[in-house]
C-alpha positions in Angstrom: -43.7 23.9 58.3 -42.5 27.2 57.6 -40.9 27.3 61.2 -39.1 24.5 60.4 -38.1 25.7 56.6 -36.9 29.3 58.1 -34.8 27.1 60.7 -36.4 28.6 64.1 -34.7 26.9 66.9 -36.4 28.6 69.9 -40.6 29.2 69.6 -42.3 30.9 72.0 -45.9 30.5 71.9 -48.5 31.9 73.0 -51.8 32.2 74.3 -54.0 32.5 77.1 -54.9 30.6 80.3 -58.2 29.4 78.8 -57.0 28.2 75.7 -54.1 26.5 76.8 -56.4 23.6 78.2 -58.1 23.3 74.3 -57.1 21.6 71.3 -55.5 24.5 69.4 -52.8 25.0 71.6 -52.2 21.0 71.8 -52.6 20.4 68.0 -49.5 23.6 67.5 -47.5 22.1 70.5 -47.9 18.6 68.4 -47.2 20.3 65.3 -43.4 21.7 66.6 -43.3 19.0 68.6 -43.5 16.9 65.8 -41.1 19.1 63.5 -38.6 18.7 66.1 -38.7 22.6 67.4 -37.8 23.6 70.5 -40.7 25.8 72.3 -41.8 27.1 75.1 -45.3 28.2 76.2 -46.4 31.9 77.3 -49.9 31.6 78.7 -50.5 34.9 80.5 -51.8 36.8 78.0 -54.6 39.1 79.5 -58.2 39.2 77.9 -58.3 42.3 77.4 -54.2 43.3 77.5 -52.6 46.3 79.7 -49.5 48.0 79.9 -48.3 45.9 82.7 -49.2 42.1 80.6 -47.7 43.8 77.6 -44.3 44.2 79.9 -44.4 40.3 81.6 -44.9 39.1 78.2 -41.5 41.2 76.8 -39.5 40.9 79.7 -40.5 36.4 78.8 -39.7 37.0 75.3 -36.4 39.1 76.1 -35.3 36.1 78.5 -36.0 33.4 76.3 -34.2 34.8 73.3 -37.0 33.3 70.8 -36.0 33.5 66.9 -40.2 32.9 66.6 -43.3 33.5 67.9 -46.4 31.5 67.5 -49.6 33.3 68.5 -52.3 31.2 69.2 -55.6 32.8 70.1 -57.8 35.9 69.2 -56.6 39.6 68.9 -55.0 40.0 72.9 -53.3 37.6 72.0 -51.9 38.2 68.9 -51.1 41.5 69.9 -49.3 40.5 72.9 -47.3 38.1 70.7 -46.9 41.2 67.7 -45.5 43.4 71.4 -43.5 41.3 72.8 -41.4 40.2 69.3 -41.5 44.0 68.6 -39.4 44.9 72.0 -37.5 42.0 73.2 
């Protein structure tokens, strides 16, 4: 797994509330667990992000001191995840 090879020790897995209940997120979490990589799920990504939803994700990322990010979802999730990584 790339994250394991990178030496990731604190991963932020970002998704939205609906997708968080579906198999793709479970597959990602199972892979992280299988590889012994600690992670925290952030499932407050908005389908249509706003400035305030970006700020909320950035604040979450700052508090978490993550060293890697995983986005599970579509463009809004990827954009939110990139913003959190960039500004954390």
